C-alpha positions as CSV (number, residue, x, y, z in Angstrom):
1,M,80.2,84.3,108.0
2,K,83.4,82.7,107.5
3,F,83.8,82.6,103.7
4,S,83.7,78.4,104.0
5,F,80.6,78.6,105.4
6,K,79.4,81.2,102.4
7,V,80.8,78.7,99.9
8,V,78.9,75.8,101.5
9,I,75.7,78.0,101.6
10,G,76.0,79.0,97.9
11,S,76.8,75.6,96.7
12,M,73.8,74.1,98.3
13,L,71.5,76.5,97.2
14,I,72.5,76.0,93.5
15,V,72.1,72.6,93.7
16,V,69.4,72.1,95.7
17,V,67.4,74.9,93.8
18,M,68.5,73.6,89.8
19,F,68.1,69.9,90.7
20,S,64.4,70.7,92.5
21,L,63.4,72.9,89.6
22,L,64.2,69.8,87.6
23,G,62.8,67.3,89.0
24,I,59.4,69.0,89.7
25,I,59.4,69.8,86.0
26,L,60.2,66.1,85.4
27,I,57.4,64.7,87.6
28,H,55.2,67.7,86.3
29,E,55.5,66.3,82.4
30,N,55.1,62.6,83.7
31,F,52.1,63.5,85.1
32,K,50.7,65.8,82.6
33,N,51.3,62.6,79.9
34,S,49.6,60.1,82.2
35,Y,46.8,61.9,82.6
36,E,46.3,63.3,79.3
37,L,46.9,59.3,78.4
38,Q,44.2,58.4,81.1
39,M,41.7,60.9,80.0
40,K,42.2,59.5,76.2
41,T,41.2,56.4,77.2
42,N,38.0,57.2,79.3
43,Y,37.2,59.4,76.2
44,D,37.3,56.3,74.3
45,E,35.4,54.0,76.7
46,H,32.8,56.8,77.0
47,N,32.1,56.9,73.3
48,L,32.0,53.4,73.4
49,E,29.5,52.7,76.2
50,K,27.4,55.9,74.3
51,Y,27.1,54.0,71.1
52,S,26.4,50.8,72.9
53,I,23.3,52.2,75.1
54,E,22.3,54.0,71.5
55,T,22.3,50.8,69.5
56,N,20.3,48.8,72.3
57,I,17.7,52.1,73.0
58,N,17.6,51.7,68.8
59,D,17.2,48.1,68.8
60,N,14.5,47.9,71.4
61,I,11.8,50.5,70.6
62,L,8.3,49.9,71.2
63,A,6.1,49.4,68.5
64,D,3.7,52.7,69.6
65,G,7.2,54.6,69.5
66,N,8.2,54.8,72.6
67,L,11.7,53.8,74.5
68,N,11.6,50.3,75.8
69,L,13.2,51.3,79.5
70,E,12.7,48.2,81.3
71,E,15.5,46.6,78.3
72,L,17.9,49.3,78.6
73,K,17.9,49.0,82.4
74,N,18.3,45.1,82.0
75,Y,21.0,46.1,79.4
76,L,22.9,48.6,82.0
77,Y,23.0,46.3,84.6
78,T,24.1,43.7,82.7
79,L,26.8,46.1,81.3
80,T,27.9,47.1,84.9
81,S,28.0,44.0,86.4
82,Y,29.9,42.1,83.9
83,L,32.9,44.9,84.9
84,G,32.6,44.2,88.6
85,N,30.5,47.5,89.0
86,S,33.7,49.3,88.5
87,R,31.9,51.0,85.5
88,K,30.1,53.9,87.0
89,L,27.3,55.5,85.0
90,S,24.3,57.5,85.0
91,I,21.3,57.6,82.6
92,L,19.1,60.7,82.1
93,L,15.5,61.0,80.6
94,N,14.6,64.2,79.5
95,N,16.5,65.3,82.8
96,D,14.9,62.4,84.7
97,S,17.3,59.5,86.1
98,I,16.6,56.2,84.7
99,W,19.6,54.2,85.9
100,N,22.7,55.8,88.4
101,N,25.3,53.7,90.4
102,V,27.5,56.5,90.9
103,P,28.8,57.1,94.3
104,F,28.2,60.8,94.5
105,E,26.1,63.2,93.7
106,L,26.2,64.8,89.8
107,N,25.9,68.8,89.9
108,N,24.7,68.9,85.8
109,K,25.0,72.7,86.0
110,K,28.7,72.6,87.1
111,C,30.3,69.9,84.4
112,E,28.9,70.1,81.1
113,T,30.8,68.0,79.1
114,T,33.7,67.2,80.8
115,C,35.3,67.7,84.8
116,I,37.1,66.4,87.6
117,K,35.4,65.7,91.3
118,S,36.9,64.8,94.3
119,Y,35.2,62.4,96.9
120,D,35.9,60.2,99.4
121,S,39.7,60.8,98.9
122,K,39.4,59.6,95.3
123,K,39.8,61.5,91.8
124,Y,36.9,61.4,89.2
125,S,36.4,62.4,85.7
126,I,33.3,63.1,84.4
127,L,32.5,62.7,80.8
128,K,28.8,63.5,79.4
129,S,27.2,62.7,75.9
130,T,23.7,63.3,75.0
131,I,21.5,61.3,72.5
132,S,18.4,62.4,70.7
133,I,16.1,59.3,70.1
134,N,12.5,59.9,68.8
135,K,12.6,63.4,70.0
136,E,13.8,62.0,73.6
137,K,17.1,63.8,75.2
138,I,19.1,60.7,76.3
139,E,22.1,62.4,78.7
140,V,25.0,59.4,79.1
141,I,27.2,60.5,81.9
142,S,30.4,58.1,82.6
143,V,32.3,58.7,85.7
144,Y,35.9,57.0,85.6
145,D,38.0,56.7,88.6
146,I,41.8,58.4,88.0
147,S,43.1,58.2,91.7
148,G,45.7,55.9,90.3
149,V,47.1,59.1,87.9
150,F,47.4,61.4,91.1
151,E,48.6,58.6,92.9
152,L,51.5,58.1,91.0
153,R,52.6,61.7,90.9
154,N,51.9,61.8,94.5
155,Q,54.3,58.9,95.0
156,N,57.0,60.1,92.9
157,L,56.7,63.7,94.7
158,L,57.4,61.9,97.9
159,K,60.3,59.8,96.4
160,F,61.6,63.1,94.8
161,Y,61.6,65.1,98.3
162,I,63.5,61.7,99.7
163,I,66.0,62.0,96.9
164,D,66.5,65.9,97.4
165,A,66.9,65.7,101.0
166,S,69.2,63.2,100.7
167,L,71.4,64.8,98.3
168,I,71.2,68.2,100.7
169,I,72.8,66.3,103.1
170,L,75.4,64.7,101.0
171,C,76.0,67.9,98.9
172,G,76.5,69.6,102.0
173,C,79.1,67.2,103.7
174,L,81.2,67.3,100.3
175,T,80.5,71.0,99.8
176,T,82.0,71.6,103.4
177,M,85.0,69.3,103.0
178,F,85.7,70.8,99.8
179,A,85.3,74.3,101.1
180,R,87.6,73.4,104.1
181,F,90.0,72.4,101.5
182,L,89.8,75.2,99.4
183,T,89.9,77.6,102.3
184,N,92.8,75.7,104.0
185,P,95.4,78.2,102.4
186,I,93.5,81.3,103.0
187,K,93.4,80.1,106.8
188,K,97.3,79.6,106.6
189,L,97.4,83.2,105.0
190,N,95.2,84.5,107.8
191,E,97.4,83.1,110.6
192,T,100.3,84.4,108.3
193,T,99.2,87.7,108.5
194,K,98.2,88.1,112.0
195,L,102.0,86.8,113.0
196,V,103.5,89.8,110.9
197,A,101.1,91.9,112.6
198,K,103.0,91.1,115.8
199,G,106.2,91.4,114.3
200,N,107.4,88.2,113.4
201,L,108.6,88.0,109.9
202,D,110.9,85.3,109.9
203,I,108.1,83.0,108.8
204,K,107.5,80.6,105.8
205,I,104.5,79.9,103.6
206,D,104.4,76.4,102.3
207,I,101.5,76.9,100.0
208,K,101.9,75.9,96.1
209,G,99.9,75.9,93.5
210,N,99.1,78.4,90.1
211,D,96.1,79.3,90.9
212,E,94.8,82.7,92.4
213,I,95.5,81.6,95.7
214,G,99.1,80.0,94.8
215,E,99.7,83.6,93.2
216,L,98.4,85.7,96.4
217,S,101.0,83.6,98.7
218,K,103.7,84.4,96.5
219,S,102.9,87.9,96.6
220,F,102.6,87.7,100.3
221,V,105.7,86.3,100.5
222,S,107.4,88.8,98.3
223,M,105.6,91.6,100.3
224,I,106.9,90.2,103.5
225,E,110.6,90.4,101.9
226,S,109.7,93.8,101.0
227,I,109.0,94.5,104.8
228,K,111.8,92.7,106.2
229,N,114.4,94.7,103.7
230,R,112.4,97.9,104.5
231,Q,113.1,96.9,108.3
232,K,116.4,96.5,107.6
233,E,116.8,99.8,105.9
234,L,115.3,101.7,108.4
235,E,117.1,99.8,111.3
236,L,120.4,101.0,109.0
237,L,119.0,104.6,108.8
238,V,118.6,104.6,112.8
239,K,121.7,103.6,113.5
240,Q,123.2,106.2,110.6
241,R,121.4,108.6,112.3
242,E,122.5,107.8,115.7
243,D,126.0,107.8,114.8
244,F,125.4,111.0,113.1
245,I,124.7,112.6,115.9
246,S,127.3,111.4,118.3
247,N,130.2,111.8,115.8
248,F,128.6,115.3,115.2
249,T,128.2,115.7,119.1
250,H,132.0,114.7,119.3
251,E,133.6,116.6,116.9
252,L,131.8,120.0,118.1
253,K,132.5,119.0,121.7
254,T,136.3,118.5,121.4
255,P,136.9,121.8,120.0
256,M,134.4,123.8,122.1
257,T,136.2,121.6,125.3
258,S,139.9,122.7,124.2
259,I,138.7,126.6,123.7
260,M,136.9,126.7,127.1
261,G,139.9,125.5,128.7
262,Y,142.6,127.7,126.9
263,T,139.9,130.7,127.6
264,K,140.1,130.3,131.5
265,V,144.0,130.2,130.9
266,L,144.1,133.3,129.4
267,K,141.9,134.9,131.8
268,Q,144.6,134.2,134.3
269,N,147.4,136.1,134.9
270,K,149.8,133.5,136.2
271,Y,151.0,132.2,132.8
272,S,153.8,133.9,130.5
273,K,153.2,135.4,127.6
274,E,154.7,132.5,125.2
275,D,152.0,130.0,126.9
276,K,149.4,132.8,126.1
277,E,150.3,132.8,122.7
278,K,150.4,129.0,122.3
279,A,146.6,129.0,124.3
280,L,145.8,131.8,121.7
281,D,147.3,129.8,118.3
282,Y,145.4,126.6,120.0
283,I,141.9,128.6,120.0
284,Y,142.5,129.9,116.7
285,S,143.0,126.4,115.1
286,E,140.3,124.9,116.9
287,T,137.8,127.9,115.6
288,K,139.3,127.1,112.1
289,R,138.3,123.4,112.8
290,L,134.8,124.5,113.6
291,E,134.7,127.0,110.7
292,T,136.0,124.1,108.4
293,L,133.2,122.0,109.7
294,S,130.4,124.4,109.1
295,H,131.4,124.7,105.6
296,K,131.2,121.1,105.2
297,L,128.0,120.6,106.6
298,L,126.6,123.5,104.3
299,D,128.1,121.8,101.3
300,L,126.0,118.8,102.2
301,T,122.9,120.1,102.9
302,S,123.3,123.1,99.9
303,L,123.7,120.3,96.9
304,S,120.9,119.9,94.7
305,E,119.6,119.0,91.1
306,D,118.6,123.0,90.9
307,K,122.1,123.9,91.6
308,I,124.0,121.9,89.6
309,I,125.2,123.4,86.3
310,F,126.1,120.7,83.3
311,S,128.9,121.7,80.6
312,D,131.3,119.8,78.2
313,I,134.6,119.1,80.1
314,N,137.5,118.3,78.5
315,T,139.5,115.5,80.4
316,T,142.7,116.4,79.6
317,E,142.8,120.2,80.8
318,F,140.3,119.4,83.8
319,F,142.9,117.0,85.3
320,K,146.1,119.1,84.7
321,E,143.6,121.9,86.9
322,I,143.5,119.1,89.3
323,K,147.1,118.3,89.3
324,K,148.3,122.1,89.9
325,I,145.6,122.3,93.0
326,A,146.6,118.8,94.9
327,S,150.2,119.8,94.2
328,K,149.8,123.4,95.8
329,R,147.9,121.6,98.3
330,F,149.8,118.4,99.5
331,Q,153.2,119.4,98.9
332,D,154.7,115.8,99.4
333,L,152.3,114.2,97.2
334,H,153.1,112.0,94.1
335,L,150.4,112.3,91.5
336,S,150.6,110.5,88.4
337,L,147.8,110.9,85.3
338,D,146.9,108.2,82.5
339,I,144.1,110.0,81.1
340,K,142.4,109.6,77.4
341,E,141.3,112.8,76.2
342,E,137.4,112.8,76.3
343,T,134.7,115.4,76.4
344,I,132.2,114.7,79.4
345,L,129.6,116.2,80.5
346,G,129.3,117.3,83.9
347,D,129.6,120.3,86.8
348,K,132.8,121.2,86.8
349,E,133.4,122.9,90.0
350,L,131.2,119.8,91.7
351,L,133.4,117.6,89.8
352,T,136.8,119.2,90.9
353,T,135.3,119.0,94.6
354,C,134.4,115.5,94.1
355,I,137.9,114.5,92.7
356,M,139.9,116.8,95.4
357,N,138.2,114.8,98.3
358,L,139.6,111.4,96.4
359,I,142.7,112.5,96.3
360,E,142.9,113.9,100.0
361,N,141.3,110.8,101.2
362,G,143.9,108.7,99.6
363,Y,147.0,111.1,100.8
364,K,145.3,110.8,104.5
365,A,145.6,107.3,104.0
366,S,149.0,106.7,103.1
367,D,151.4,106.9,106.0
368,T,154.8,106.6,104.1
369,E,154.4,106.7,100.2
370,K,152.2,109.4,99.2
371,N,151.4,108.1,95.6
372,I,148.3,108.4,93.8
373,K,147.5,107.5,90.5
374,I,144.4,108.4,88.5
375,I,143.2,106.7,85.3
376,G,140.7,108.0,82.6
377,K,139.3,105.7,79.9
378,S,136.4,105.5,77.9
379,F,134.3,102.0,77.6
380,E,130.6,101.3,76.8
381,D,129.7,104.9,75.7
382,K,131.0,106.1,79.3
383,Y,134.2,107.6,80.6
384,K,135.5,105.7,83.5
385,I,137.5,107.5,86.3
386,T,139.6,105.8,88.7
387,I,141.7,106.9,91.7
388,I,144.3,104.5,93.0
389,D,146.5,105.2,96.3
390,K,148.9,102.8,98.3
391,G,147.3,103.4,101.8
392,I,146.2,101.4,104.5
393,G,143.0,100.2,102.6
394,I,139.6,99.5,103.9
395,K,137.8,96.7,105.4
396,K,135.4,94.7,103.4
397,E,132.4,95.2,106.1
398,E,133.2,98.9,106.4
399,I,132.8,99.5,102.4
400,D,129.1,100.3,102.6
401,R,129.3,102.8,105.3
402,I,132.2,104.7,104.2
403,T,129.9,107.3,102.3
404,E,127.8,107.9,105.7
405,D,128.0,111.5,107.0
406,F,130.6,111.5,110.1
407,Y,131.4,107.9,109.1
408,M,134.9,107.3,110.1
409,I,137.0,104.2,109.5
410,D,139.8,105.4,111.8
411,H,139.1,108.1,114.5
412,S,142.9,108.3,115.8
413,R,143.9,109.3,112.3
414,S,140.9,111.6,111.9
415,K,142.2,113.9,114.8
416,N,145.6,114.1,113.4
417,T,144.6,114.5,109.8
418,G,142.0,116.9,110.7
419,S,138.9,114.9,109.0
420,Y,135.5,115.0,109.8
421,G,134.1,112.1,108.3
422,L,132.0,114.4,105.7
423,G,134.4,114.0,102.2
424,L,132.9,110.9,100.6
425,G,129.5,112.0,101.9
426,I,129.6,115.0,99.8
427,V,131.2,112.8,97.4
428,S,128.5,110.7,97.1
429,K,125.9,113.3,97.0
430,I,128.0,115.2,94.0
431,L,128.0,112.1,92.0
432,T,124.1,110.8,93.1
433,L,123.6,114.3,90.8
434,H,125.7,113.4,88.0
435,H,123.2,110.0,88.0
436,T,126.4,108.0,89.1
437,K,128.1,106.4,92.1
438,L,131.4,105.2,93.9
439,N,132.9,101.8,93.6
440,F,135.2,100.6,95.8
441,K,137.9,97.9,95.8
442,S,140.5,98.2,98.9
443,K,142.6,95.3,100.3
444,L,144.2,96.0,103.6
445,N,147.5,97.5,104.1
446,K,147.7,97.3,100.0
447,G,145.5,100.3,98.7
448,T,142.5,101.4,97.8
449,E,140.8,102.1,94.2
450,V,137.8,104.4,94.0
451,S,136.0,104.7,90.6
452,F,133.1,106.3,89.0
453,D,131.3,106.6,85.5
454,L,130.4,109.7,83.7
455,E,128.6,110.6,80.5
456,V,130.6,111.3,77.3
457,T,129.1,114.3,75.6
458,N,128.7,112.8,71.9
459,T,126.8,110.2,73.5
460,H,124.4,112.5,75.3
461,E,123.5,114.5,72.1
462,K,123.0,111.1,69.6
């Protein structure tokens, strides 16, 4: 059963039940009042008739003390004839009838003083009284036609049924229109849900309002946007995995192919000793490449919060050590420091690896000027470290991907420099463990700035 149909049926039931109950109660109360008023009138008339009959009998008692029945009958005839024979009376003397113009048989046992009788599709009220004169028992029975009260009730009920039926039809039409108006946004949402289920996320929902349906549509729009964003993230993740597998396979395939080729050369005796020495040197260098690659991968997989050890680090001493390590590793590098002394919180070994990777990237990105500058300054309860090189720079569209594993901006340069595209991936994971991240500013052929923030120890203690 559709929701709109439920709304129509429910609304109609409520209206019909309430209106019917109210109408029936009003008609019943009106009938009750009319009936009581009619019965009071009949009772008053019956008392008048009883008193007039009693007076007539008392005025016409015979000399011997007996009742003058002839005179009484004449009086009753005159009384009923004067009212057009609409007055129905029955007079009993000692249980014997002396006058009766009632059209139906009276049952004295079932009706002692007051009762209602149906006869010939009409309703009659019967009133009985007893008069005692000279030890004679006289029963006066008055019969009144009260069909009008019941007919009025039936007419009112008929009119009410007609009005009630008309109201049901009108209520059904109006409620159907109103239900369609209310459920139309829900139908739109349902159609949109079906489209989303088929994978169509490029849809618009034009449902306005501040009611529950409006809030539902807004939530639905937010859900679609979340699904679209999640879909983009999943697509990017799939692409990143494909690139990772492709690059990883390439990095393994190149040295393995070289090793296999030079091994075949060594197995043949037609080459000179010098050529064999070159082949061995190349096999050794390619093997070292594979070893370095395996260590990089181990570094990536082994980084976790369980293995990080935070300690206080003096920035001046720390960067002096960094400069010593860099000068030994890169002979032609000119590294300048602009460090404000501060105590920061972090894992010294991991931060050393992080900064040395950034220095190495800047060094490899520089063709002629091997100049790198490191700036360390405090700001807003944080310590900001910035590493600046004057290398080839990074394209804007590649900045978001350079921290992916095996992602390399210049593959030809990576072969010459021995890069595997894992350095920034390791850096990114180290900084994530330190609750911070890399920020890049770069211009092609002008250089790159890489920065990140670390927590200051005294701020941490507060």
